[in-house]
A tleap script that builds the chain and sets N, CA, C and O, in Angstrom:
source leaprc.protein.ff14SB
mol = sequence {
  NMET SER ASP SER ARG TYR GLU VAL ILE LEU
  TYR TRP SER ALA GLU ASP GLY ALA PHE ILE
  ALA GLU VAL PRO GLU LEU ALA GLY CYS ALA
  SER ASP GLY ALA THR TYR ALA GLU ALA LEU
  ALA ASN VAL GLU VAL VAL ILE GLN GLU TRP
  LEU GLU THR ALA ARG GLU LEU GLY ARG PRO
  ILE LEU GLU PRO ARG GLY ARG LEU LEU CTYR
}
set mol.1.N position { -5.207 12.742 14.768 }
set mol.1.CA position { -3.995 12.357 15.608 }
set mol.1.C position { -4.137 11.072 16.116 }
set mol.1.O position { -5.255 10.642 16.401 }
set mol.2.N position { -2.885 10.253 16.297 }
set mol.2.CA position { -2.991 8.940 16.456 }
set mol.2.C position { -2.782 8.880 17.951 }
set mol.2.O position { -2.562 9.913 18.583 }
set mol.3.N position { -2.846 7.662 18.549 }
set mol.3.CA position { -2.721 7.167 19.614 }
set mol.3.C position { -1.268 7.510 20.414 }
set mol.3.O position { -0.494 6.571 20.601 }
set mol.4.N position { -0.914 8.843 20.875 }
set mol.4.CA position { 0.421 9.004 21.209 }
set mol.4.C position { 0.897 8.574 22.499 }
set mol.4.O position { 1.998 8.901 22.940 }
set mol.5.N position { 0.069 7.843 23.105 }
set mol.5.CA position { 0.579 7.302 24.383 }
set mol.5.C position { 1.789 6.330 24.347 }
set mol.5.O position { 2.509 6.151 25.329 }
set mol.6.N position { 1.954 5.755 23.231 }
set mol.6.CA position { 2.987 4.724 22.612 }
set mol.6.C position { 4.244 5.669 22.926 }
set mol.6.O position { 4.239 6.861 22.621 }
set mol.7.N position { 5.274 5.064 23.533 }
set mol.7.CA position { 6.598 5.875 23.374 }
set mol.7.C position { 7.157 5.524 22.147 }
set mol.7.O position { 6.929 4.442 21.605 }
set mol.8.N position { 8.114 6.670 21.533 }
set mol.8.CA position { 8.485 6.852 20.322 }
set mol.8.C position { 10.116 7.183 20.781 }
set mol.8.O position { 10.480 8.014 21.614 }
set mol.9.N position { 10.810 6.434 20.118 }
set mol.9.CA position { 12.375 6.403 20.119 }
set mol.9.C position { 12.592 7.451 18.656 }
set mol.9.O position { 12.116 7.101 17.576 }
set mol.10.N position { 13.188 8.445 18.780 }
set mol.10.CA position { 13.787 8.904 17.529 }
set mol.10.C position { 15.412 9.293 17.555 }
set mol.10.O position { 16.009 9.791 18.510 }
set mol.11.N position { 15.857 9.007 16.514 }
set mol.11.CA position { 17.264 9.218 16.311 }
set mol.11.C position { 17.778 9.289 14.845 }
set mol.11.O position { 17.243 8.660 13.932 }
set mol.12.N position { 18.827 10.081 14.689 }
set mol.12.CA position { 19.465 10.185 13.398 }
set mol.12.C position { 20.125 9.189 12.886 }
set mol.12.O position { 21.105 8.868 13.558 }
set mol.13.N position { 19.893 8.406 11.667 }
set mol.13.CA position { 20.567 7.528 11.124 }
set mol.13.C position { 21.483 8.088 10.180 }
set mol.13.O position { 20.998 8.760 9.269 }
set mol.14.N position { 22.898 7.909 10.243 }
set mol.14.CA position { 23.401 8.496 9.130 }
set mol.14.C position { 23.475 7.495 7.875 }
set mol.14.O position { 23.426 7.959 6.736 }
set mol.15.N position { 23.585 6.217 8.083 }
set mol.15.CA position { 23.402 5.211 7.042 }
set mol.15.C position { 22.150 5.281 6.157 }
set mol.15.O position { 22.147 4.925 4.978 }
set mol.16.N position { 21.040 5.788 6.843 }
set mol.16.CA position { 19.812 6.275 5.679 }
set mol.16.C position { 19.476 7.601 5.566 }
set mol.16.O position { 18.369 8.007 5.213 }
set mol.17.N position { 20.744 8.513 5.963 }
set mol.17.CA position { 20.510 9.877 5.822 }
set mol.17.C position { 19.150 10.512 6.114 }
set mol.17.O position { 18.678 11.404 5.409 }
set mol.18.N position { 18.433 9.908 7.398 }
set mol.18.CA position { 17.359 10.513 7.592 }
set mol.18.C position { 16.761 10.321 9.314 }
set mol.18.O position { 17.280 9.414 9.965 }
set mol.19.N position { 15.976 10.955 9.806 }
set mol.19.CA position { 15.787 10.656 11.339 }
set mol.19.C position { 14.696 9.581 11.123 }
set mol.19.O position { 13.759 9.666 10.328 }
set mol.20.N position { 15.011 8.399 12.088 }
set mol.20.CA position { 14.387 7.182 12.187 }
set mol.20.C position { 13.339 7.295 13.603 }
set mol.20.O position { 13.918 7.603 14.645 }
set mol.21.N position { 12.004 7.085 13.667 }
set mol.21.CA position { 11.359 7.145 14.647 }
set mol.21.C position { 10.579 5.668 14.632 }
set mol.21.O position { 10.009 5.154 13.669 }
set mol.22.N position { 10.738 5.077 16.139 }
set mol.22.CA position { 10.453 3.681 15.989 }
set mol.22.C position { 9.612 3.642 17.166 }
set mol.22.O position { 9.740 4.512 18.027 }
set mol.23.N position { 8.582 2.510 17.306 }
set mol.23.CA position { 7.543 2.499 18.429 }
set mol.23.C position { 7.786 1.037 18.887 }
set mol.23.O position { 7.263 0.048 18.374 }
set mol.24.N position { 8.856 1.045 20.169 }
set mol.24.CA position { 9.159 -0.402 20.441 }
set mol.24.C position { 7.861 -1.324 20.991 }
set mol.24.O position { 7.873 -2.536 20.781 }
set mol.25.N position { 6.823 -0.738 21.653 }
set mol.25.CA position { 5.701 -1.574 21.996 }
set mol.25.C position { 4.897 -2.248 20.597 }
set mol.25.O position { 4.253 -3.296 20.648 }
set mol.26.N position { 5.062 -1.493 19.471 }
set mol.26.CA position { 4.193 -1.988 18.440 }
set mol.26.C position { 5.235 -2.647 17.512 }
set mol.26.O position { 5.885 -1.872 16.810 }
set mol.27.N position { 5.455 -3.812 17.422 }
set mol.27.CA position { 6.338 -4.589 16.630 }
set mol.27.C position { 6.358 -4.110 15.073 }
set mol.27.O position { 5.279 -4.095 14.480 }
set mol.28.N position { 7.594 -3.703 14.361 }
set mol.28.CA position { 7.765 -3.295 13.101 }
set mol.28.C position { 7.189 -1.861 12.729 }
set mol.28.O position { 7.123 -1.408 11.587 }
set mol.29.N position { 6.798 -1.248 13.859 }
set mol.29.CA position { 6.084 -0.080 14.009 }
set mol.29.C position { 7.245 1.072 13.619 }
set mol.29.O position { 8.053 1.158 14.544 }
set mol.30.N position { 7.515 1.863 12.651 }
set mol.30.CA position { 8.563 2.531 12.375 }
set mol.30.C position { 8.325 3.499 11.223 }
set mol.30.O position { 7.514 3.204 10.345 }
set mol.31.N position { 9.179 4.940 11.188 }
set mol.31.CA position { 8.605 5.567 10.247 }
set mol.31.C position { 10.325 6.450 9.914 }
set mol.31.O position { 11.306 6.121 10.580 }
set mol.32.N position { 10.399 7.327 9.038 }
set mol.32.CA position { 11.292 8.098 8.864 }
set mol.32.C position { 11.201 9.478 8.438 }
set mol.32.O position { 10.048 9.863 8.242 }
set mol.33.N position { 12.000 10.203 8.271 }
set mol.33.CA position { 11.989 11.773 7.816 }
set mol.33.C position { 12.716 12.516 7.675 }
set mol.33.O position { 13.484 12.407 8.631 }
set mol.34.N position { 13.070 13.390 6.975 }
set mol.34.CA position { 14.000 14.244 6.600 }
set mol.34.C position { 14.662 15.200 7.926 }
set mol.34.O position { 15.814 15.564 8.160 }
set mol.35.N position { 13.484 15.392 8.586 }
set mol.35.CA position { 13.497 16.139 9.895 }
set mol.35.C position { 12.915 15.406 10.984 }
set mol.35.O position { 12.004 14.583 10.901 }
set mol.36.N position { 13.556 15.799 12.065 }
set mol.36.CA position { 13.006 15.225 13.354 }
set mol.36.C position { 11.450 15.406 13.533 }
set mol.36.O position { 10.772 14.466 13.947 }
set mol.37.N position { 10.920 16.560 13.233 }
set mol.37.CA position { 9.472 16.794 13.185 }
set mol.37.C position { 8.870 16.202 12.050 }
set mol.37.O position { 7.671 15.976 12.214 }
set mol.38.N position { 9.243 15.944 11.165 }
set mol.38.CA position { 8.851 15.022 9.884 }
set mol.38.C position { 8.660 13.363 10.262 }
set mol.38.O position { 7.744 12.612 9.925 }
set mol.39.N position { 9.708 13.116 10.979 }
set mol.39.CA position { 9.766 11.718 11.472 }
set mol.39.C position { 8.621 11.393 12.222 }
set mol.39.O position { 7.781 10.540 11.936 }
set mol.40.N position { 8.659 12.433 13.601 }
set mol.40.CA position { 7.658 12.281 14.344 }
set mol.40.C position { 6.183 12.362 13.940 }
set mol.40.O position { 5.283 11.671 14.417 }
set mol.41.N position { 6.056 13.333 12.961 }
set mol.41.CA position { 4.578 13.369 12.043 }
set mol.41.C position { 4.206 12.013 11.480 }
set mol.41.O position { 3.162 11.421 11.754 }
set mol.42.N position { 5.232 11.540 10.601 }
set mol.42.CA position { 5.284 10.233 9.838 }
set mol.42.C position { 4.937 9.032 10.822 }
set mol.42.O position { 4.066 8.209 10.539 }
set mol.43.N position { 5.572 8.997 11.828 }
set mol.43.CA position { 5.149 8.005 12.782 }
set mol.43.C position { 3.734 7.956 13.551 }
set mol.43.O position { 3.369 6.945 14.150 }
set mol.44.N position { 3.040 9.027 13.488 }
set mol.44.CA position { 2.021 9.324 14.249 }
set mol.44.C position { 0.987 8.549 13.194 }
set mol.44.O position { 0.129 7.813 13.682 }
set mol.45.N position { 1.060 8.698 11.891 }
set mol.45.CA position { 0.127 8.170 10.729 }
set mol.45.C position { 0.256 6.470 10.669 }
set mol.45.O position { -0.626 5.653 10.403 }
set mol.46.N position { 1.385 6.293 10.944 }
set mol.46.CA position { 1.879 4.883 11.074 }
set mol.46.C position { 1.299 4.027 12.485 }
set mol.46.O position { 0.815 2.896 12.548 }
set mol.47.N position { 1.480 4.751 13.266 }
set mol.47.CA position { 0.798 4.133 14.576 }
set mol.47.C position { -0.663 3.651 14.389 }
set mol.47.O position { -1.202 2.547 14.465 }
set mol.48.N position { -1.044 4.762 14.147 }
set mol.48.CA position { -2.852 4.724 13.490 }
set mol.48.C position { -3.087 3.457 12.604 }
set mol.48.O position { -3.867 2.538 12.853 }
set mol.49.N position { -2.317 3.576 11.595 }
set mol.49.CA position { -2.580 2.374 10.489 }
set mol.49.C position { -2.095 1.024 11.228 }
set mol.49.O position { -2.899 0.101 11.097 }
set mol.50.N position { -0.900 0.716 12.002 }
set mol.50.CA position { -0.590 -0.132 12.524 }
set mol.50.C position { -1.839 -0.799 13.667 }
set mol.50.O position { -2.152 -1.984 13.787 }
set mol.51.N position { -2.396 0.396 14.420 }
set mol.51.CA position { -3.365 -0.302 15.229 }
set mol.51.C position { -4.767 -0.555 14.549 }
set mol.51.O position { -5.596 -1.290 15.084 }
set mol.52.N position { -4.978 0.026 13.456 }
set mol.52.CA position { -6.117 -0.278 12.580 }
set mol.52.C position { -5.987 -1.749 12.184 }
set mol.52.O position { -6.765 -2.581 12.649 }
set mol.53.N position { -5.021 -2.076 11.340 }
set mol.53.CA position { -4.653 -3.099 11.038 }
set mol.53.C position { -4.795 -4.357 11.780 }
set mol.53.O position { -5.435 -5.357 11.455 }
set mol.54.N position { -4.024 -4.120 12.935 }
set mol.54.CA position { -4.104 -5.222 14.085 }
set mol.54.C position { -5.563 -5.660 14.432 }
set mol.54.O position { -5.874 -6.838 14.608 }
set mol.55.N position { -6.633 -4.363 14.533 }
set mol.55.CA position { -7.825 -4.744 14.933 }
set mol.55.C position { -8.668 -5.372 13.812 }
set mol.55.O position { -9.653 -6.054 14.095 }
set mol.56.N position { -8.315 -5.165 12.622 }
set mol.56.CA position { -8.749 -5.518 11.314 }
set mol.56.C position { -8.582 -7.123 11.327 }
set mol.56.O position { -9.411 -7.888 10.833 }
set mol.57.N position { -7.445 -7.501 11.933 }
set mol.57.CA position { -6.751 -9.062 11.559 }
set mol.57.C position { -7.247 -9.500 13.130 }
set mol.57.O position { -7.075 -10.697 13.362 }
set mol.58.N position { -7.656 -8.949 13.899 }
set mol.58.CA position { -8.246 -9.756 15.538 }
set mol.58.C position { -6.941 -9.915 16.018 }
set mol.58.O position { -6.887 -10.941 16.696 }
set mol.59.N position { -5.703 -9.245 15.942 }
set mol.59.CA position { -4.603 -9.195 16.588 }
set mol.59.C position { -4.409 -8.407 17.989 }
set mol.59.O position { -4.835 -7.266 18.170 }
set mol.60.N position { -3.862 -9.003 18.746 }
set mol.60.CA position { -3.843 -8.257 20.213 }
set mol.60.C position { -3.068 -7.044 20.345 }
set mol.60.O position { -1.957 -6.955 19.821 }
set mol.61.N position { -3.558 -6.151 20.979 }
set mol.61.CA position { -2.935 -4.696 20.870 }
set mol.61.C position { -2.609 -4.233 22.303 }
set mol.61.O position { -3.490 -3.963 23.119 }
set mol.62.N position { -0.921 -4.136 22.631 }
set mol.62.CA position { -0.981 -4.121 24.001 }
set mol.62.C position { -1.076 -2.617 24.156 }
set mol.62.O position { -0.828 -1.736 23.333 }
set mol.63.N position { -1.600 -2.514 25.725 }
set mol.63.CA position { -1.884 -0.959 26.110 }
set mol.63.C position { -0.407 -0.470 26.295 }
set mol.63.O position { 0.551 -1.186 26.588 }
set mol.64.N position { -0.402 0.714 26.099 }
set mol.64.CA position { 0.953 1.531 26.465 }
set mol.64.C position { 1.529 1.348 27.720 }
set mol.64.O position { 0.652 1.218 28.573 }
set mol.65.N position { 2.572 1.291 28.132 }
set mol.65.CA position { 3.008 0.887 29.451 }
set mol.65.C position { 3.656 2.385 29.917 }
set mol.65.O position { 3.914 2.657 31.090 }
set mol.66.N position { 3.858 3.265 28.820 }
set mol.66.CA position { 4.535 4.673 29.049 }
set mol.66.C position { 5.993 4.590 28.965 }
set mol.66.O position { 6.314 4.073 27.895 }
set mol.67.N position { 6.916 4.880 29.633 }
set mol.67.CA position { 8.139 4.842 29.431 }
set mol.67.C position { 8.815 3.670 29.856 }
set mol.67.O position { 8.610 3.107 30.931 }
set mol.68.N position { 9.742 3.262 28.866 }
set mol.68.CA position { 10.239 1.699 28.806 }
set mol.68.C position { 11.510 2.130 29.327 }
set mol.68.O position { 11.952 3.201 28.912 }
set mol.69.N position { 12.138 1.498 30.132 }
set mol.69.CA position { 13.589 1.506 30.380 }
set mol.69.C position { 14.206 0.186 29.661 }
set mol.69.O position { 13.640 -0.907 29.623 }
set mol.70.N position { 15.362 0.466 29.146 }
set mol.70.CA position { 16.318 -0.391 28.391 }
set mol.70.C position { 17.572 -0.619 29.394 }
set mol.70.O position { 18.533 -1.299 29.036 }
savepdb mol mol.pdb
quit
């Protein structure tokens, strides 16, 4: 399981015909899925991969801030 302390925003995209899961605190970190649960499961994998890649490249990783307000 990935670091699920990061906020995930899930929504239906009619244009894509899929649920989209975005992680606002991790630039470009997003996934999709045919179902809500699939999109969430997919983004958990992408979060882990995003963090691993950032570490390998020596890039800074923001600490999760919890619920973000927009």
